[in-house]
N, C-alpha and C positions, 0 to 999 in steps of 0.2 A: 745321664740320660741312656736309655736302651739302644741297642743297635739298630732296631727298627726306626726309633725316634731320630737317630742321627741321619739315617737314609732319607727319611720323611723331609726333615729340615733341609738337606742339600738339595734334593729334587726341587722343593718348594722355592727357597731363596735363589737357586740359579734361574728359575723361569720369572718369578715376580719381578726381580730386578732389571729384567730385560726391557728395552725402549719399546720393544713391539707390544709387550704386554701392557704397558702404562699407557700408550697412545690409544690402543683399540678399547681399553677399559674406559677412558675418558671419552672417546669419540662415540662410542655406541650409544651411551644414554643421549647424548645431544642429538644424534640421529633418530632415536625413538621419539624424543620431545619434539623435534621436528615434524616427524610424520604426524604426531598427534595434533601439533599447531598448525599443520599445513592448510587444512581447509579454511581456517580462520584468516591466516595470512594471505591466502589467495584471494579471499573475499575482500580484505582490506586493502591489497596492493596490486592486485592482479589486474585491475581494470586498464583498459586501453584508451587511447586518445580518441576523441570524437572525429569521423571521418566525413568529409563533405562529398556527397554523392549528388551529381547532377541527373534529373529525372527528365527523360524525353518521352513524353506519353501521347503516342498517335491514337490511342483509344479515347482519350479526353475523359476518362472515368477513374482511373487508378491514381493519378499522382496526387489530386487533392484530398485522397484519403490515406495517404501514406503518413505516419506519425514518426517524426525524429525521436531519438532517445540518446542516452549517454554515450553511445557507440557511433550512431550514425545520425548525420545532419542533412536531410533531404533538401535539395535547391530545385524549385520548379521554375522553368524558363520556357514559355510556351513557344516561342518562335526559334529556339535554339536548334542549330544544326548539329547533327551526329558528328559529321567530319570536322568541323570547327571545334566541337566541344571536346573532341578525342585530343586535341592539341593543347588543351588548357592544363598545365603542370600543376596548377594550385589546386587541382581537384585530385581526390582519391581515386574517383571513377565516374563512369557514366552508365545509369541504368536505362536502357532502353526498352520500350514496350510497345508491341505492335498494335495495330489497329483492331484486328479481331481478338484480341488477347483473351476476352472473357469466354470465348467460344472455343479458342485454341490456346491452351496454357503454355505451349512451347515458344510463343512469340515474346520472348523476353530474354534479354541479354545483359550481363554486367561486364562492362569494360573496365578493368581496374589497371591503374598504373604503377602498382607494386603487388606483392603477394597478399593474399587474402586469407582469412581464417574460416574455420568451418562454423564457429558461432556466428560470424558477420553473415555469411551466405545463408545459414538457416534462419537468421533473424528476418533477412529480406523475403526469403522465400515465405516464411510463416505469415508475414503480414500480406503478401500477395495472394496467398491461399485464402486468407480470411476475407480479403476484399471480394475475390472471385466468388467465393461461397455466399457472401452477402447479396451480390448482383444476381446470382442464379435464383437465390430464394425470392427476391423481387420479381424475378421474370415468371416465376411459377403463379403469382397473384394470389397468394394465399396471405391474408393479413396477419400480422403477429407470429409469423412461423419461426423466425429468428428467435424470439422471446420463448417460444414453446421449446425450441430445441435446447435452449439454455437452462430452461427449467427441467428438462429431461435428463440433461447430461449429469453423470453421477462420477463422482470421486472418492471412492471407498478408502477410507484411513482406518485399517483394524489395527486394534490393539491387542496384543496377546497377553493373557493373564495366567500365570502359573498358580494352580490352587494348592500345589503342594508346597509352594513357597509363600504361603499367607497372602495370596491375592497380589503378588509382586509382578509388576509388569515386565516383560521379557522381550528382547531384541535378538532374533536369530541371526540377523546381519553382524551385529557387534560380536556375538558368540563366534561366529565364523572367522571373523577377522583375528580375534584373540586366539582361538584355536589353531588356525593356520600359522599364526605367528610363533606361539610357543612350541607347537610341534616341529616346525622348521629349526627353531632354535635348538632344540634337543638333538635333532638329526646331526646338526652342524658340529654341536659340541662334542658328542659322542664320536664322530668320525675324526674330527680335527685332533682332539686330545688323545684319542685312542691311537691314531697313527703316530702321534707325537712320542707316546711310549714305545711303540714298536719300533721306531726309528731309532731312539735312544738305546734300546736294548741291543739292536744290530750293530750300532756304531761302537758301543762299549765291547761287545763280544768281538767284533772286528780288530779292534786295538789291543785285545787281550786283557783289558782293565777288569773284566769280570773274573778271569782266572786269578788274578791278584785278591779281588774283593771277596771271593767265596773261600779264601784261606782263612778268613777272620769271622765271616758270617755265613749263615746258612743260605743256601739258594732260595729258600721259601722266604725267608726274612727279608732277603734283597728284592724278591718281587713284591712282598706286600708293602715294603718301604717305598717302592718306585711308585707303585699305582696310587697309594694313598698321599704321597706327595703331590703328584700331578692332580688327583682329584682335589686337594686342598686349594691349588692354584684355580681350578675350575670354580670351585666353591667361592672363592674369594673374588673373582670376577663377578659372578651372579650376585653376591651380597652388596657390592659396590655399586652395580647397576641398580639394585632393588632400592637403596639408599637414595640415589641420585634421581631415579625417576620418580619415586614416590614422593621425595622431598621437594624437588624442584618442580616437578610437574604439578603437584596440588597448589604450588604457590604462584608458579608464573602463569600458567594456562588460564586461571581465572581472570588475569589482568590482561591476557590478549583477546579475550571473548569481550565483545562490545556488551556494556552494561545493559541495555534493553534486551538483547537475546539472552543474557544471563538470567535477567528477571523472569523471562518467558520460560525458560527451563526449569527454574525453581518453582514457578507455578505449576508446570505440568507434573513436576515430581512430587509435589505435594497434593495433586489431585484437585486443584482449584479450577483447572481446565484442561482440555484435551490439547494435544499437539496441533491438530486442525484449527482449533480456535485460537491457540496462541500464534499461528501462522509460522511454526517451525516444523523441521522434519523429524518425525518420530525416532528414526536412527541416529540422528545429531543428538537427540536428547539423551539416549542411551549412551552414546559414546562419551559425551561430557559428564554424564553421571558416573561412568566408570572411571574416567580419567581423573576426577576430583574426588573420588571415594577412597580414602587413604586406607581404610581397614579392607576393603575388597582387593586393592592393589597389593597389599601386604601377604594377604592370604594366598594370591596368586604367585607370588615370588617365593613364599615359604614351599608350596606344592612343588614349583620349578626346582627350587634347591634340592628337595628330598629326591625327586625322581632323576635329577641330574647326577646326584652323587651315586644313587643306586645303579642307573644305567651305566654310568661310566665305569664304576669297578667291575660291573658284569662284563662289559666288554673289554675294558682295557686289560683285564687278566688274560683274556684270549688274544688279544693283540701282542701282548707281553710274550705270551706263550708262542706265537708264531714268530715273533723277533729272535726269540732263544734258540728255535730250531733251524735257522737259516743263517748264512754269513753275508748276504747282501739284500738290499731292498728289491732287486730284480728277482732274487730267488723266492721272496716273500709272496708275489702276485699269486701263485697258484694256492697257497695254504690261506691266503687272506680272503680269497673269494667267499668260503663258506661263512666267514665272520661278517662281511659286508653286505651280504644278500639279506639276512633277516632285518638289517637296518632300513635298507631300500623298501622291504616288504613292509616295514612298519609305517613308512610314508604313504605307501598305497592304501594301506587299511586306514590311516588318518583320513584319507580322502572320503571313504565310506562314511566316516563319522558325520560329515556335513550333510550327507542325504538323511541320515537317521542316527542320532547319537545313542540311541537305546536299542538298536538292533543285535541280534546275537552275534553278528561279525564283529561290530564295533565293542561289544562287551568282552568278548573272549580275546579280541586283540589287546585289550587294554589289561588282561589278567596274565597272559602267557608273558613271562620275563623276557624274552627275545624281542618282543614288540610293545610291551606295556609302557615303557618311558614316554615314547612318542604318542602313541594313540591314547593313553590316559591324560595327557597334557592337552590333547586336542579335544577331549571330552569334557575336561573340568568347566570351561568357560559356559557350558550348556547346563550348569548347575545340576549335575547328576547327584545322586544320593551319596552320602559322606561314607558309608560303610563299604561302597564299591571302592573308593578311593584308599581306604585303610587296608582293605583286604588285598588290593594291588601291590601297596607298598610293602605289606608282609611278604606276600610270595616273592616280590622282586629281592627284598633283602635276603631271605632264606635261599633263594636260588643264587644270589650273589655270593654267599659263604661257600655253596657248593662248587660254583665254577671257579673260584678262587682256588681251592682245593684241587680241582681237577687240573687248573693251569699250572698250578705248583708242581704236580707231578710231571709234567712235561718240561717245565722251566728247569727242574734240578738236574735233568739228563741233558736238555738241549744246549745249555751254556757250555758244556764240555765237548760237544760235537762240532767238529770242524771238516769242512772240505766236501761234505755230502749233504744233499737236500734229502730230509726223510719223506717217506710215502705217508698216507693216511694210516695204513696197517701198522706201520712202525710206531706212529704217535699213539696209536690205540694199546699197543703193547707197553709203551712207556706209561701209560695211565694205569695198567693193570698191574705193572710192577711195584713191589714193596719197597 
């Protein structure tokens, strides 16, 4: 095995065998699948117990029109006293309605014996609003006015069709969620694993391990082996996540979704009916379609892996160069700032993608190698042209080779420097040296 291969193997095995790596690798897919299944689980198991609410209606109009549901059971007692009713512990609460409630909507109060939820309060308020509106319509004396209003009321459910994708339906909401998730994942990976490389170099330099190692291996080989070894760790984690999310997600998620809902989703996907006709939310249809589409998920993880490796190698070489130039983590703060600022800028540019994924700012942000890994992964879920993705990858990997070469120039001198933190001018001189 070559010297670089030995270093890669050491860096890889040292990190992969840690308990923290194993735990995070296994827990993250569970968390992702949990987020994917959360809406269904909440719908199935998130219901609350029915609550008994006594209605004291002094107007004589509202109580008889209140409709109980799965959450609230209205109890109407004509002769009930408010003071006596408040003492009844078996009730969840008492709804008091004043005599002139139709004219003055503030004449209503809910006395609760325990904490209430926003959904419960909104459920009661919405029914009261409907009753008041119906009574006010009656008072106008216009026959059939409520039916006319119902016929006029419009609920537009617009489906977006991408002509450039063969009339495929498109959900910007799902693309936003995926883009945000992938962009943040790239951001965290580059920062966490890049800092890991820098810290490792600083510790080895401080313990004089590097002084021993460079006696048998060239500094550039040591740098290359270290960043490639850590890159292999990050790639391994993403590959495991991809296998677990795609495999388990496509098998488990359909079992969690009610059969009737799944049939409606399949009907909408096949074009047999619209989402409005099926009685399902269009974004939910898109979400389920993405979560159960193995090919689409695999392609996403392939792109994630390619941009992760390229982006990590690009920044890890810089982090390693910073680590070689200082003697402690505290001394690295000043030199680390120019490295971390472009990563933060990438997140800011990724936010502009969600407003317009095809804007000039988003396009160039996904081409410039300092920001392209994060920004491009935020754009990919919006189904951008493939040539843009390939161009971005080519520019990124060519720039990565150049950046590793530049970092190697700093690394070969920095590992032998002790007791002095170099300035940016000195680093530039190291790069120019032969």
